[in-house]
DSSP file (Angstrom, degrees, kcal/mol; ACC not computed):
  #  RESIDUE AA STRUCTURE BP1 BP2  ACC     N-H-->O    O-->H-N    N-H-->O    O-->H-N    TCO  KAPPA ALPHA  PHI   PSI    X-CA   Y-CA   Z-CA
    1    1 A M     >        0   0    0      0, 0.0     4,-1.2     0, 0.0     3,-0.1   0.000 360.0 360.0 360.0 -36.0  -34.7  -36.3   18.1
    2    2 A R  H  >  +     0   0    0      1,-0.2     4,-0.8     2,-0.2     3,-0.2   0.879 360.0  54.4 -63.3 -37.7  -32.1  -35.0   20.6
    3    3 A K  H >> S+     0   0    0      1,-0.2     4,-0.7     2,-0.2     3,-0.7   0.878 103.8  54.4 -65.4 -38.3  -30.3  -33.1   17.8
    4    4 A V  H >4 S+     0   0    0      1,-0.2     3,-0.6     2,-0.2    -1,-0.2   0.836  99.4  63.8 -64.1 -32.6  -33.5  -31.3   16.7
    5    5 A K  H 3< S+     0   0    0     -4,-1.2     4,-0.3     1,-0.2    -1,-0.2   0.832 106.4  42.6 -60.1 -34.7  -33.9  -30.1   20.3
    6    6 A Y  H <X S+     0   0    0     -4,-0.8     4,-2.3    -3,-0.7    -1,-0.2   0.567  90.8  88.7 -91.4 -10.1  -30.6  -28.1   20.1
    7    7 A L  H <X S+     0   0    0     -4,-0.7     4,-2.6    -3,-0.6     5,-0.2   0.905  86.2  49.3 -58.5 -47.7  -31.2  -26.7   16.6
    8    8 A P  H  > S+     0   0    0      0, 0.0     4,-2.2     0, 0.0    -1,-0.2   0.898 112.1  49.7 -60.1 -38.5  -33.2  -23.5   17.6
    9    9 A F  H  > S+     0   0    0     -4,-0.3     4,-2.1     2,-0.2    -2,-0.2   0.916 111.1  49.0 -64.8 -42.8  -30.5  -22.7   20.2
   10   10 A L  H  X S+     0   0    0     -4,-2.3     4,-2.1     1,-0.2    -1,-0.2   0.912 111.1  49.7 -63.3 -43.6  -27.7  -23.1   17.6
   11   11 A L  H  X S+     0   0    0     -4,-2.6     4,-2.4     1,-0.2    -1,-0.2   0.894 108.9  53.1 -62.1 -40.0  -29.6  -20.9   15.1
   12   12 A F  H  X S+     0   0    0     -4,-2.2     4,-2.3    -5,-0.2    -1,-0.2   0.915 108.7  49.5 -60.7 -44.1  -30.0  -18.2   17.8
   13   13 A L  H  X S+     0   0    0     -4,-2.1     4,-2.1     2,-0.2    -1,-0.2   0.893 110.2  50.7 -63.4 -40.1  -26.3  -18.3   18.5
   14   14 A I  H  X S+     0   0    0     -4,-2.1     4,-1.9     2,-0.2    -2,-0.2   0.938 112.2  46.3 -63.8 -46.7  -25.4  -17.9   14.8
   15   15 A L  H  X S+     0   0    0     -4,-2.4     4,-1.4     1,-0.2    -2,-0.2   0.882 110.6  54.2 -63.0 -38.4  -27.8  -14.9   14.4
   16   16 A L  H  < S+     0   0    0     -4,-2.3    -1,-0.2     1,-0.2    -2,-0.2   0.907 110.9  44.1 -63.0 -43.3  -26.4  -13.3   17.6
   17   17 A T  H >< S+     0   0    0     -4,-2.1     3,-1.1     1,-0.2    -1,-0.2   0.814 109.1  57.3 -74.0 -29.5  -22.8  -13.5   16.3
   18   18 A C  H 3< S+     0   0    0     -4,-1.9    -1,-0.2     1,-0.2    -2,-0.2   0.829 109.8  44.7 -69.2 -30.6  -23.7  -12.3   12.8
   19   19 A N  T 3< S+     0   0    0     -4,-1.4    -1,-0.2    -5,-0.1    -2,-0.2  -0.050  81.2 155.9-103.7  31.3  -25.3   -9.1   14.2
   20   20 A A    <   -     0   0    0     -3,-1.1     2,-0.2     1,-0.1    81,-0.2  -0.334  45.9-116.0 -61.8 136.0  -22.5   -8.3   16.7
   21   21 A K        -     0   0    0      1,-0.1     2,-0.3    -2,-0.0    -1,-0.1  -0.521  24.3-125.3 -75.4 137.1  -22.4   -4.6   17.6
   22   22 A I        -     0   0    0     -2,-0.2     2,-0.3    77,-0.2    -1,-0.1  -0.624  30.8-169.6 -81.5 141.3  -19.3   -2.8   16.5
   23   23 A T    >>  -     0   0    0     -2,-0.3     3,-0.8     1,-0.1     4,-0.6  -0.796  38.6-104.3-125.9 169.0  -17.4   -0.9   19.3
   24   24 A E  H >> S+     0   0    0     -2,-0.3     4,-1.4     1,-0.2     3,-1.2   0.852 119.1  62.4 -60.2 -35.1  -14.6    1.6   19.6
   25   25 A E  H 34 S+     0   0    0      1,-0.3    -1,-0.2     2,-0.2    -3,-0.0   0.821  96.3  59.5 -62.2 -30.3  -12.3   -1.2   20.7
   26   26 A D  H <4 S+     0   0    0     -3,-0.8    -1,-0.3     1,-0.2    -2,-0.2   0.766 108.8  44.8 -66.2 -24.6  -12.9   -3.0   17.4
   27   27 A L  H << S+     0   0    0     -3,-1.2    31,-0.5    -4,-0.6    -2,-0.2   0.768  89.0  96.8 -92.8 -29.2  -11.4    0.1   15.6
   28   28 A I     <  +     0   0    0     -4,-1.4    31,-0.1    29,-0.1     3,-0.1  -0.406  64.7  51.4 -72.8 134.9   -8.3    0.9   17.6
   29   29 A G  S    S+     0   0    0     29,-1.0    29,-0.1     1,-0.3    30,-0.1   0.375  90.0  13.1 110.9 120.8   -5.0   -0.4   16.5
   30   30 A G  S    S-     0   0    0     96,-0.1    28,-0.5    95,-0.1     2,-0.4   0.049  89.4 -64.2  79.3 169.7   -3.2   -0.2   13.1
   31   31 A Y        -     0   0    0     26,-0.1    95,-3.5    -3,-0.1     2,-0.6  -0.777  39.4-143.9 -92.5 138.2   -3.9    1.9   10.0
   32   32 A W  E     -AB  56 125A   0     24,-3.1    24,-1.9    -2,-0.4     2,-0.4  -0.924  21.1-168.2-101.6 119.4   -7.2    1.4    8.2
   33   33 A I  E     - B   0 124A   0     91,-2.7    91,-2.6    -2,-0.6     2,-0.6  -0.918  22.1-126.1-113.9 131.9   -6.6    1.9    4.4
   34   34 A G  E     + B   0 123A   0     18,-0.6    89,-0.2    19,-0.6     3,-0.1  -0.662  36.4 164.0 -75.7 118.2   -9.4    2.2    1.8
   35   35 A T  E     -     0   0A   0     87,-2.6     2,-0.3    -2,-0.6    -1,-0.2   0.537  60.9  -3.7-112.8 -11.5   -8.7   -0.5   -0.9
   36   36 A A  E    S- B   0 122A   0     86,-1.1    86,-3.3    10,-0.2    10,-0.3  -0.966  76.2 -87.8-163.3 172.2  -12.0   -0.6   -2.7
   37   37 A G  E     -J   44   0B   0      8,-0.6     7,-1.7     7,-0.6     2,-0.4  -0.257  40.7-130.1 -76.7 179.7  -15.6    0.7   -2.7
   38   38 A Y  E     +J   43   0B   0      5,-0.3     2,-0.4    71,-0.2    83,-0.1  -0.944  33.1 160.7-142.6 116.3  -18.2   -1.1   -0.7
   39   39 A K  E >   -J   42   0B   0      3,-2.7     3,-1.5    -2,-0.4    81,-0.0  -0.996  66.9  -7.6-141.5 132.6  -21.6   -2.2   -2.1
   40   40 A D  T 3  S-     0   0    0     -2,-0.4    -1,-0.1     1,-0.3    -2,-0.0   0.848 128.7 -53.0  53.2  39.1  -24.1   -4.8   -0.9
   41   41 A G  T 3  S+     0   0    0      1,-0.2    -1,-0.3    -3,-0.0    -3,-0.0   0.601 120.4  94.3  79.1  11.5  -21.7   -6.0    1.8
   42   42 A K  E <  S-J   39   0B   0     -3,-1.5    -3,-2.7     2,-0.0    -1,-0.2  -0.969  81.2-101.6-136.6 150.5  -18.8   -6.6   -0.6
   43   43 A P  E     +J   38   0B   0      0, 0.0     2,-0.3     0, 0.0    -5,-0.3  -0.507  50.4 165.7 -66.5 136.1  -15.7   -4.8   -1.8
   44   44 A E  E     -J   37   0B   0     -7,-1.7    -7,-0.6    -2,-0.2    78,-0.1  -0.938  41.0 -24.8-157.2 129.4  -16.4   -3.3   -5.3
   45   45 A G  S    S-     0   0    0     -2,-0.3    -8,-0.6    -9,-0.2    -1,-0.1  -0.249  99.1 -24.7  71.7-155.3  -14.7   -0.8   -7.5
   46   46 A K  S    S-     0   0    0    -10,-0.3   -10,-0.2     1,-0.1    -8,-0.2  -0.642  72.3 -96.4 -95.2 151.1  -12.5    2.0   -6.2
   47   47 A P        +     0   0    0      0, 0.0   -10,-0.2     0, 0.0    74,-0.2  -0.435  38.9 179.3 -65.8 136.9  -12.7    3.6   -2.8
   48   48 A Y  B     +C  120   0A   0     72,-2.8    72,-1.9   -12,-0.2   -10,-0.1  -0.661  41.1 106.7-140.2  81.1  -14.8    6.7   -2.6
   49   49 A C    >   -     0   0    0     70,-0.2     3,-2.5    -2,-0.2     4,-0.4  -0.389  67.5-129.3-154.0  64.9  -14.9    8.1    0.9
   50   50 A T  T 3  S+     0   0    0      1,-0.3    -2,-0.0     2,-0.2    69,-0.0  -0.338  82.8  13.0 -56.4 133.6  -12.7   11.1    1.0
   51   51 A P  T >  S+     0   0    0      0, 0.0     3,-0.9     0, 0.0    17,-0.5  -0.902 116.8  66.4-102.5  16.8  -10.5   11.6    3.1
   52   52 A F  G X  S+     0   0    0     -3,-2.5     3,-1.0     1,-0.2   -18,-0.6   0.584  78.1  81.4 -83.2  -8.9  -10.3    8.1    4.5
   53   53 A A  G 3  S+     0   0    0     -4,-0.4   -19,-0.6     1,-0.2    -1,-0.2   0.782  90.2  55.9 -65.3 -25.8   -9.0    6.3    1.4
   54   54 A D  G <  S-     0   0    0     -3,-0.9    -1,-0.2     1,-0.2    -2,-0.2   0.628 124.5 -83.9 -81.8 -13.2   -5.5    7.5    2.3
   55   55 A G    <   -     0   0    0     -3,-1.0    12,-1.9    -4,-0.2    13,-0.5  -0.086  38.0-149.9 121.7 141.6   -5.7    5.9    5.8
   56   56 A I  E     -AD  32  66A   0    -24,-1.9   -24,-3.1    10,-0.2     2,-0.4  -0.962   4.8-154.6-136.7 154.3   -7.0    6.6    9.2
   57   57 A K  E     - D   0  65A   0      8,-2.1     8,-3.1    -2,-0.3     2,-0.7  -0.951  13.8-141.1-135.1 114.7   -5.8    5.5   12.6
   58   58 A F  E     - D   0  64A   0    -31,-0.5   -29,-1.0   -28,-0.5     6,-0.3  -0.648  19.2-175.5 -74.5 115.5   -8.1    5.3   15.6
   59   59 A K        -     0   0    0      4,-2.1     2,-0.2    -2,-0.7    -1,-0.2   0.855  60.5 -30.2 -83.8 -38.3   -6.0    6.5   18.5
   60   60 A N  S    S-     0   0    0      3,-1.5    -1,-0.1   -31,-0.0   -31,-0.0  -0.793  87.7 -60.0-158.7-161.7   -8.5    5.9   21.3
   61   61 A K  S    S+     0   0    0     -2,-0.2     3,-0.1     1,-0.2   -37,-0.1   0.459 131.6  26.7 -77.3   0.5  -12.3    5.9   21.9
   62   62 A E  S    S+     0   0    0      1,-0.2    13,-1.8    14,-0.1     2,-0.4   0.548 111.0  62.9-133.6 -17.5  -12.7    9.5   20.9
   63   63 A S  E     - E   0  74A   0     11,-0.2    -4,-2.1     9,-0.0    -3,-1.5  -0.936  46.9-177.7-128.4 138.5  -10.0   10.4   18.4
   64   64 A V  E     -DE  58  73A   0      9,-2.4     9,-3.4    -2,-0.4     2,-0.5  -0.998  23.7-133.0-132.2 136.1   -8.9    9.3   15.0
   65   65 A Y  E     -DE  57  72A   0     -8,-3.1    -8,-2.1    -2,-0.4     2,-0.7  -0.779  15.4-155.7 -89.4 128.4   -5.9   10.5   12.9
   66   66 A V  E >>> -DE  56  71A   0      5,-3.1     5,-1.6    -2,-0.5     4,-0.9  -0.911   1.8-162.6-108.4 108.9   -6.8   11.3    9.3
   67   67 A K  G >45S+     0   0    0    -12,-1.9     3,-0.7    -2,-0.7    -1,-0.2   0.868  83.6  63.3 -60.1 -41.4   -3.6   11.1    7.1
   68   68 A T  G 345S+     0   0    0    -17,-0.5    -1,-0.2   -13,-0.5   -16,-0.1   0.878 119.0  25.5 -53.0 -42.5   -5.0   13.1    4.2
   69   69 A Y  G <45S-     0   0    0     -3,-0.6    -1,-0.3     2,-0.2    -2,-0.2   0.392  99.7-128.3-103.2   1.4   -5.4   16.2    6.3
   70   70 A D  T <<5S+     0   0    0     -4,-0.9     2,-0.3    -3,-0.7    -3,-0.2   0.944  70.9 123.3  47.5  52.5   -2.7   15.4    8.9
   71   71 A E  E   < -E   66   0A   0     -5,-1.6    -5,-3.1    -7,-0.0     2,-0.4  -0.989  65.4-121.6-145.0 146.2   -5.3   16.1   11.5
   72   72 A N  E     -E   65   0A   0     -2,-0.3     2,-0.3    -7,-0.2    -7,-0.2  -0.773  30.1-162.8 -88.0 135.2   -7.0   14.4   14.4
   73   73 A Y  E     -E   64   0A   0     -9,-3.4    -9,-2.4    -2,-0.4     2,-0.3  -0.815  18.6-122.6-111.2 154.7  -10.8   14.1   14.2
   74   74 A E  E     -EF  63  89A   0     15,-2.8    15,-2.8    -2,-0.3     2,-0.3  -0.749  36.8-178.1 -86.6 145.0  -13.4   13.4   16.9
   75   75 A Y  E     + F   0  88A   0    -13,-1.8     2,-0.3    -2,-0.3    13,-0.2  -0.981  12.0 173.4-142.7 158.1  -15.5   10.3   16.2
   76   76 A W  E     - F   0  87A   0     11,-1.5    11,-2.8    -2,-0.3     2,-0.4  -0.979  23.3-127.4-158.1 158.6  -18.4    8.4   17.8
   77   77 A L  E     + F   0  86A   0     -2,-0.3     2,-0.3     9,-0.2     9,-0.2  -0.865  25.5 173.8-110.2 142.0  -20.7    5.5   17.1
   78   78 A E  E     - F   0  85A   0      7,-2.4     7,-3.6    -2,-0.4     2,-0.5  -0.991  35.0-112.6-142.8 149.9  -24.5    5.6   17.3
   79   79 A E  E     - F   0  84A   0     -2,-0.3     5,-0.2     5,-0.2     2,-0.2  -0.732  41.1-173.7 -81.3 125.8  -27.2    3.1   16.4
   80   80 A G  E >   - F   0  83A   0      3,-3.3     3,-1.0    -2,-0.5    -1,-0.0  -0.499  41.6 -90.2-110.0-178.7  -29.3    4.4   13.4
   81   81 A E  T 3  S+     0   0    0      1,-0.2     3,-0.1    -2,-0.2    -2,-0.0   0.854 126.7  32.7 -60.8 -36.3  -32.4    3.2   11.7
   82   82 A N  T 3  S-     0   0    0      1,-0.3     2,-0.3     0, 0.0    -1,-0.2   0.145 130.0 -64.9-110.6  18.7  -30.4    1.1    9.2
   83   83 A G  E <  S-F   80   0A   0     -3,-1.0    -3,-3.3    15,-0.0    -1,-0.3  -0.851  83.7 -18.7 132.8-168.4  -27.5    0.1   11.4
   84   84 A T  E     -F   79   0A   0     15,-0.4    15,-2.5    -2,-0.3     2,-0.4  -0.559  55.7-157.0 -78.2 135.3  -24.5    1.5   13.2
   85   85 A V  E     -FG  78  98A   0     -7,-3.6    -7,-2.4    -2,-0.3     2,-0.5  -0.935   3.0-154.8-114.3 135.2  -23.4    5.0   12.1
   86   86 A I  E     -FG  77  97A   0     11,-3.1    11,-2.2    -2,-0.4     2,-0.4  -0.944  11.6-158.6-108.7 130.6  -20.0    6.4   12.7
   87   87 A Y  E     -FG  76  96A   0    -11,-2.8   -11,-1.5    -2,-0.5     2,-0.4  -0.875   4.9-166.1-109.7 139.9  -19.6   10.2   12.8
   88   88 A F  E     -FG  75  95A   0      7,-2.9     7,-2.6    -2,-0.4     2,-0.4  -0.986   3.6-174.2-124.1 134.4  -16.4   12.1   12.2
   89   89 A R  E     +FG  74  94A   0    -15,-2.8   -15,-2.8    -2,-0.4     5,-0.2  -0.961  11.3 164.3-133.7 118.6  -15.9   15.8   13.1
   90   90 A G        -     0   0    0      3,-2.8   -17,-0.1    -2,-0.4    -2,-0.0  -0.494  56.8 -79.4-113.5-172.5  -12.8   17.7   12.1
   91   91 A R  S    S+     0   0    0      1,-0.2   -18,-0.0   -19,-0.2     3,-0.0   0.895 128.1   9.4 -56.2 -42.7  -12.0   21.4   12.0
   92   92 A H  S    S+     0   0    0      1,-0.0     2,-0.4     0, 0.0    -1,-0.2   0.265 120.7  71.2-123.7   9.5  -13.7   21.9    8.7
   93   93 A H        -     0   0    0      2,-0.0    -3,-2.8     0, 0.0     2,-0.4  -0.965  43.0-176.0-135.2 146.5  -15.6   18.6    8.1
   94   94 A Y  E     +G   89   0A   0     -2,-0.4     2,-0.3    -5,-0.2    -5,-0.2  -0.939  23.6 171.7-137.3 115.1  -18.5   16.7    9.5
   95   95 A L  E     -G   88   0A   0     -7,-2.6    -7,-2.9    -2,-0.4     2,-0.3  -0.901  14.2-169.7-128.1 151.3  -19.0   13.2    8.0
   96   96 A S  E     +G   87   0A   0     -2,-0.3    16,-2.3    -9,-0.2    17,-0.5  -0.994   8.3 173.2-145.2 138.1  -21.2   10.2    8.7
   97   97 A Y  E     -GH  86 111A   0    -11,-2.2   -11,-3.1    -2,-0.3     2,-0.4  -0.988  36.2-116.1-139.6 145.6  -21.2    6.7    7.4
   98   98 A Y  E     -GH  85 110A   0     12,-3.3    12,-2.0    -2,-0.3     2,-0.4  -0.691  41.7-151.2 -72.4 138.4  -23.0    3.4    8.1
   99   99 A I  E     - H   0 109A   0    -15,-2.5     2,-0.4    -2,-0.4   -15,-0.4  -0.960  15.9-169.9-123.4 133.3  -20.3    1.1    9.3
  100  100 A D  E     - H   0 108A   0      8,-2.5     8,-2.3    -2,-0.4     2,-0.8  -0.970  17.6-143.0-117.5 132.8  -20.1   -2.7    8.9
  101  101 A K  E     + H   0 107A   0     -2,-0.4     6,-0.2   -81,-0.2     3,-0.1  -0.865  23.5 173.6 -91.9 110.2  -17.6   -4.8   10.7
  102  102 A I  E     -     0   0A   0      4,-1.8     2,-0.3    -2,-0.8    -1,-0.2   0.890  67.0 -28.7 -83.8 -44.5  -16.8   -7.5    8.1
  103  103 A S  E >  S- H   0 106A   0      3,-1.6     3,-1.1    -3,-0.2    -1,-0.3  -0.875  79.9 -76.9-154.0-176.0  -14.0   -9.1   10.2
  104  104 A D  T 3  S+     0   0    0     -2,-0.3     3,-0.0     1,-0.2    -2,-0.0   0.776 133.8  32.3 -61.6 -24.6  -11.4   -8.0   12.7
  105  105 A D  T 3  S+     0   0    0      1,-0.1    20,-2.2    19,-0.0     2,-0.4   0.136 111.0  71.1-120.9  19.0   -9.4   -6.4    9.9
  106  106 A E  E <   +HI 103 124A   0     -3,-1.1    -4,-1.8    18,-0.2    -3,-1.6  -0.997  50.7 176.8-141.3 133.5  -12.1   -5.3    7.4
  107  107 A L  E     -HI 101 123A   0     16,-2.5    16,-2.6    -2,-0.4     2,-0.4  -0.951  15.8-149.6-130.1 151.8  -14.7   -2.5    7.6
  108  108 A G  E     -HI 100 122A   0     -8,-2.3    -8,-2.5    -2,-0.3     2,-0.4  -0.989  12.1-168.2-120.3 133.4  -17.3   -1.3    5.2
  109  109 A L  E     +HI  99 121A   0     12,-2.9    12,-2.4    -2,-0.4     2,-0.4  -0.971   6.1 179.9-120.8 135.9  -18.4    2.4    5.1
  110  110 A V  E     -HI  98 120A   0    -12,-2.0   -12,-3.3    -2,-0.4    10,-0.2  -0.998  40.9 -99.0-134.0 130.4  -21.4    3.7    3.2
  111  111 A G  E     -H   97   0A   0      8,-2.9   -14,-0.3     5,-0.4   -16,-0.0  -0.170  31.3-159.4 -50.2 133.5  -22.4    7.4    3.2
  112  112 A E        +     0   0    0    -16,-2.3     2,-0.2   -26,-0.1   -15,-0.2   0.824  64.4  43.9 -90.3 -35.5  -25.2    8.0    5.7
  113  113 A D  S >  S-     0   0    0    -17,-0.5     3,-0.7     1,-0.1     4,-0.4  -0.525  93.0 -95.5-110.3 177.5  -26.8   11.3    4.6
  114  114 A D  G >  S+     0   0    0      1,-0.2     3,-0.8     2,-0.2     4,-0.2   0.857 120.5  57.4 -58.7 -38.0  -27.9   12.8    1.2
  115  115 A F  G 3  S+     0   0    0      1,-0.2    -1,-0.2     2,-0.1     3,-0.2   0.836 120.7  27.7 -62.8 -33.6  -24.6   14.7    0.8
  116  116 A Q  G X  S+     0   0    0     -3,-0.7     3,-2.2     1,-0.1    -5,-0.4   0.191  82.3 120.1-112.9  14.8  -22.6   11.5    1.1
  117  117 A K  T <  S+     0   0    0     -3,-0.8    -1,-0.1    -4,-0.4    -2,-0.1   0.749  78.2  47.6 -58.9 -26.2  -25.1    8.9   -0.3
  118  118 A D  T 3  S+     0   0    0     -4,-0.2    -1,-0.3    -3,-0.2     2,-0.3   0.482  91.2 102.8 -92.6  -2.4  -22.8    7.8   -3.1
  119  119 A E    <   +     0   0    0     -3,-2.2    -8,-2.9   -82,-0.1     2,-0.3  -0.587  41.1 156.9 -84.2 141.6  -19.7    7.4   -1.0
  120  120 A S  E     -CI  48 110A   0    -72,-1.9   -72,-2.8    -2,-0.3     2,-0.3  -0.979  14.2-175.0-157.9 154.3  -18.5    4.0    0.1
  121  121 A C  E     - I   0 109A   0    -12,-2.4   -12,-2.9    -2,-0.3     2,-0.6  -0.977  19.7-149.4-154.9 136.6  -15.2    2.5    1.2
  122  122 A Y  E     -BI  36 108A   0    -86,-3.3   -87,-2.6    -2,-0.3   -86,-1.1  -0.952  28.9-162.3-103.0 116.9  -13.9   -1.0    2.0
  123  123 A L  E     -BI  34 107A   0    -16,-2.6   -16,-2.5    -2,-0.6     2,-0.4  -0.841   8.7-163.9-108.4 138.1  -11.2   -0.5    4.6
  124  124 A E  E     -BI  33 106A   0    -91,-2.6   -91,-2.7    -2,-0.4     2,-0.4  -0.962  23.1-122.0-119.0 138.1   -8.5   -3.0    5.6
  125  125 A R  E      B   32   0A   0    -20,-2.2   -93,-0.2    -2,-0.4   -95,-0.1  -0.645 360.0 360.0 -78.9 129.0   -6.4   -2.8    8.7
  126  126 A Q              0   0    0    -95,-3.5    -1,-0.1    -2,-0.4   -94,-0.1   0.380 360.0 360.0 -99.4 360.0   -2.6   -2.7    7.9
């Protein structure tokens, strides 16, 4: 009977950790390289999230280096209707993706708006 008493608390803790919010601190450090597409929470196919498949490096809480264009972009995170959205703004680009933190060294990106709806990328920290 005592074990059953703690079961709801244990389930609450599991749900809480599964839905942990991603922060800028989670992104900073190392290069993130697109190694696959990302569908239904799993890596699948080839990466399709130009220009991030070549690698990005989050420099701080506001700036990310995009290797493809040899350019720094501004970025920020916001909570959207279907999860956390990461926005990127460069000189000539404005991009937005739903972002999933799979682990400390794995991210999933899925295009957020109609223009990018078919884009997805599974990124691994190098």
